[in-house]
Backbone as CSV, one residue per row, in Angstrom:
resi,resn,N_x,N_y,N_z,CA_x,CA_y,CA_z,C_x,C_y,C_z
1,MET,0.928,-1.459,-0.473,0.138,0.130,-0.009,0.708,1.561,-0.140
2,THR,0.369,2.121,-0.848,1.294,3.259,-0.957,0.942,4.429,-0.026
3,HIS,1.489,5.362,0.450,1.773,6.130,0.958,0.248,7.229,0.662
4,ARG,0.282,7.597,-0.836,-1.011,8.067,-1.830,-2.116,7.084,-1.236
5,THR,-2.170,6.023,-1.577,-3.252,5.372,-1.531,-3.909,5.530,-0.411
6,VAL,-3.030,5.872,0.795,-3.695,5.027,1.924,-4.278,6.500,2.447
7,ALA,-3.602,7.791,1.997,-3.972,8.942,2.634,-5.309,9.515,1.741
8,THR,-5.694,8.801,-0.117,-6.577,8.769,-0.336,-8.127,8.400,0.168
9,ALA,-7.471,7.243,0.212,-8.884,6.647,1.466,-9.054,7.238,2.849
10,PHE,-7.875,7.828,3.297,-8.440,8.175,4.547,-9.359,9.469,4.427
11,ARG,-8.716,10.265,2.913,-9.629,11.494,2.790,-11.425,10.612,2.629
12,ALA,-11.621,9.874,1.880,-12.763,9.554,1.624,-13.351,9.122,2.538
13,VAL,-13.050,8.187,3.612,-13.712,7.924,4.665,-13.947,9.399,6.112
14,ALA,-12.698,9.574,5.924,-13.169,11.062,6.621,-13.908,11.978,6.293
15,VAL,-14.638,11.777,4.781,-15.842,12.815,4.437,-16.813,12.121,4.435
16,ALA,-17.212,10.923,4.349,-18.076,9.871,4.397,-18.296,10.038,5.576
17,GLU,-17.801,9.804,6.702,-17.931,9.804,8.233,-18.721,10.930,8.836
18,ALA,-18.445,12.465,8.508,-18.881,13.292,8.658,-20.396,13.639,8.149
19,LEU,-20.633,13.035,6.525,-21.732,13.278,6.139,-22.710,12.315,6.782
20,SER,-22.276,10.734,7.105,-23.028,9.967,7.663,-23.503,10.342,9.575
21,TRP,-22.614,11.651,9.485,-23.303,12.875,10.852,-23.864,13.434,10.998
22,VAL,-23.758,13.823,9.749,-25.134,14.953,9.298,-26.459,14.260,8.780
23,GLY,-26.627,13.086,8.307,-27.892,12.523,8.161,-28.154,12.048,9.116
24,LEU,-26.938,11.901,9.910,-28.111,10.993,11.739,-28.421,12.076,12.298
25,LEU,-27.619,13.407,12.395,-28.071,14.622,12.919,-29.340,15.154,12.462
26,ALA,-29.722,14.973,11.558,-31.349,15.471,10.554,-32.012,14.541,10.818
27,GLY,-31.451,13.050,11.017,-32.634,12.388,11.361,-33.191,12.921,12.295
28,MET,-32.620,12.749,13.802,-32.707,12.602,14.647,-33.458,14.334,15.013
29,TYR,-33.044,15.649,14.230,-33.689,16.488,14.682,-35.371,16.129,13.994
30,VAL,-35.716,15.487,12.795,-37.068,14.793,12.923,-37.522,14.141,13.728
31,LYS,-36.738,13.237,14.009,-37.287,12.459,15.059,-37.589,12.901,16.395
32,TYR,-37.254,14.229,16.594,-37.423,14.509,18.206,-38.099,15.832,17.877
33,VAL,-37.914,16.890,17.061,-38.155,17.894,17.422,-39.627,18.206,16.758
34,PRO,-40.210,17.944,15.544,-41.355,17.735,14.915,-41.795,16.910,15.150
35,ALA,-40.807,15.468,15.503,-41.228,14.249,15.750,-42.456,13.545,14.984
36,THR,-42.168,13.452,13.829,-42.927,13.594,12.800,-42.656,12.002,12.180
37,THR,-41.054,11.595,12.495,-40.706,9.949,11.573,-39.548,9.814,12.992
38,GLU,-39.452,8.020,12.188,-38.068,8.133,12.716,-37.068,7.513,11.612
39,ALA,-37.777,7.788,10.751,-37.019,7.011,9.409,-35.393,7.476,9.370
40,GLY,-35.353,8.979,9.469,-34.207,9.127,9.183,-32.943,8.175,10.381
41,VAL,-33.398,8.513,11.377,-32.016,7.256,12.125,-32.142,6.225,12.227
42,GLN,-33.280,5.660,11.845,-33.032,4.328,10.911,-32.533,3.628,10.100
43,LEU,-32.261,4.564,9.540,-31.451,4.651,7.969,-29.976,5.010,8.033
44,PHE,-29.950,6.181,8.849,-28.330,6.755,9.079,-27.971,6.445,10.226
45,GLY,-28.541,5.625,11.582,-28.218,5.251,12.470,-26.860,4.296,11.974
46,PRO,-27.561,2.663,10.746,-26.538,1.968,10.787,-25.518,2.262,9.958
47,VAL,-26.160,3.162,8.888,-24.625,3.937,7.785,-23.792,4.901,9.499
48,HIS,-24.082,5.476,9.830,-23.051,6.317,10.823,-22.283,4.949,11.641
49,GLY,-22.810,4.272,11.939,-22.225,2.955,12.555,-21.020,2.479,11.563
50,ALA,-21.907,2.005,11.031,-20.753,1.109,10.025,-19.871,2.082,9.008
51,VAL,-19.977,3.196,9.044,-18.786,4.264,8.321,-17.914,4.357,9.150
52,PHE,-18.264,4.908,10.919,-17.565,4.743,11.992,-16.309,3.760,11.937
53,LEU,-16.842,3.102,12.370,-15.919,1.459,12.322,-15.041,1.788,11.350
54,VAL,-15.134,1.815,9.717,-14.391,2.195,8.700,-13.323,2.949,8.713
55,TYR,-14.122,4.332,9.426,-12.776,5.362,9.997,-11.626,5.462,10.711
56,LEU,-12.465,3.784,11.496,-11.554,4.004,12.771,-10.272,2.724,12.250
57,LEU,-10.741,2.066,11.625,-9.892,0.896,10.443,-9.018,1.678,9.789
58,VAL,-9.687,2.100,8.635,-8.203,3.184,8.107,-7.356,4.073,8.799
59,THR,-8.182,4.455,9.905,-7.191,5.460,10.655,-6.169,4.300,11.257
60,VAL,-6.126,3.394,11.700,-5.021,2.595,12.074,-4.029,2.215,11.293
61,VAL,-5.165,1.804,9.828,-3.886,1.519,8.715,-3.136,2.468,8.693
62,ALA,-3.873,3.922,8.313,-3.092,5.159,8.131,-2.003,5.352,8.699
63,ALA,-2.124,5.331,9.722,-1.399,6.312,11.037,-0.129,4.536,10.949
64,ARG,-0.072,3.459,10.691,0.674,2.636,11.046,1.630,3.037,9.339
65,VAL,0.912,2.952,8.284,1.605,3.118,6.706,2.227,4.399,6.888
66,LEU,1.633,5.655,7.225,2.305,6.816,7.133,2.911,7.416,8.599
67,ARG,3.574,6.211,9.297,4.245,6.513,10.966,3.538,7.855,11.653
68,TRP,2.313,7.808,12.053,1.861,8.535,12.686,2.442,8.594,14.013
69,SER,2.644,9.638,14.840,2.528,9.737,16.184,1.801,8.912,16.837
70,ALA,1.744,8.314,18.353,1.028,8.422,19.040,0.028,9.404,19.525
71,GLY,-0.042,10.546,19.178,-0.810,11.811,19.670,-1.441,12.053,17.961
72,THR,-0.633,12.334,16.721,-1.569,12.313,15.750,-2.502,10.994,15.056
73,THR,-2.232,9.736,15.674,-3.070,8.840,15.839,-4.147,8.617,16.954
74,LEU,-3.959,9.351,18.076,-4.821,9.571,19.089,-6.301,10.576,18.479
75,LEU,-5.625,11.456,17.890,-6.643,13.067,17.606,-7.163,12.535,16.480
76,ALA,-6.651,11.574,15.547,-7.471,10.865,14.512,-8.608,10.188,14.709
77,LEU,-8.472,9.350,15.625,-9.551,8.524,16.332,-10.453,9.423,17.055
78,LEU,-10.163,10.670,17.668,-10.764,11.104,18.460,-11.404,12.205,17.705
79,ALA,-11.409,12.589,16.893,-12.019,13.494,15.610,-13.146,12.707,15.320
80,SER,-13.305,11.062,15.424,-14.522,10.706,14.834,-15.686,10.755,15.900
81,VAL,-15.394,11.602,16.858,-16.616,11.164,18.120,-17.403,12.522,18.123
82,PRO,-16.798,13.979,18.064,-18.140,15.225,17.593,-18.179,15.235,16.353
83,PRO,-19.316,16.230,15.857,-19.845,15.635,14.649,-19.035,16.640,13.203
84,LEU,-18.527,15.915,12.104,-17.977,17.101,11.524,-16.504,16.955,11.621
85,VAL,-15.716,16.428,12.445,-14.565,17.062,13.134,-13.018,15.805,12.060
86,THR,-13.679,15.042,11.666,-12.832,14.147,10.695,-12.325,14.881,9.464
87,VAL,-13.431,15.535,8.889,-12.767,16.736,7.961,-11.568,17.826,8.429
88,LEU,-12.049,18.364,9.673,-11.155,19.247,9.982,-9.670,18.890,10.637
89,PHE,-9.951,17.308,10.976,-8.726,16.707,11.102,-7.853,16.415,9.919
90,GLU,-8.587,16.016,8.698,-8.672,15.886,7.166,-7.361,17.211,6.806
91,ARG,-8.040,18.374,6.929,-7.545,18.957,6.686,-5.835,19.682,7.049
92,TRP,-6.070,19.547,8.649,-5.346,19.744,9.942,-3.942,19.114,9.142
93,ALA,-3.942,17.553,9.092,-3.078,16.602,8.339,-2.874,16.477,7.085
94,SER,-3.058,17.237,6.011,-2.908,17.277,4.816,-1.796,18.852,5.343
95,ARG,-2.239,19.622,5.614,-1.793,21.162,5.454,-0.694,20.748,6.394
96,THR,-0.362,19.882,7.982,0.995,19.538,8.352,1.568,18.912,7.753
97,GLY,1.591,18.347,6.564,2.075,17.295,5.996,2.359,15.717,6.376
98,ARG,0.946,15.514,7.521,1.179,13.966,8.121,0.228,12.976,6.787
99,LEU,-0.450,14.035,5.771,-1.379,12.859,5.264,-0.642,13.789,3.621
100,PRO,0.094,12.831,2.689,0.605,13.400,1.962,-0.228,12.870,0.747
101,GLY,0.110,14.119,-0.490,-1.085,13.649,-1.765,-1.520,15.016,-2.358
102,ARG,-2.222,15.498,-1.124,-2.652,16.676,-1.627,-2.349,17.939,-1.059
103,GLN,-1.803,18.841,-2.227,-0.824,20.237,-2.036,-2.034,20.920,-1.319
104,PRO,-1.318,21.760,-0.648,-2.349,23.038,-0.101,-2.315,23.979,-1.103
105,ALA,-3.174,25.142,-0.952,-3.266,26.147,-1.975,-1.801,27.172,-1.661
106,THR,-1.641,27.394,-2.464,-0.463,28.721,-2.279,-0.846,30.551,-2.693
107,ALA,-0.657,31.060,-1.919,-0.890,32.900,-2.273,-0.260,33.408,-3.125
108,GLY,-0.702,33.543,-3.963,-0.523,34.617,-5.337,0.371,33.773,-5.994
């Protein structure tokens, strides 16, 4: 597995994890605020759970292949808990060189 392949997989799963959070939060809103249906939670609950587990697995693989420190690895794993933070972690890791393959935008 190349660094670029692992980084691409990590990016994709980080975004998928964030999007599944959005779906689950929207489903919970519809379930509890207007209290109209549980369909969103029934759909996005299992989807988010599966994507969450895949994110954890891909994070461990990325940490090994990319030789992340224990601190970076822990930060990546913790990023999966609050909504949308996996995308923030991915951007930070790209910007700081911990996640190769995507060139940051340059000014001017």
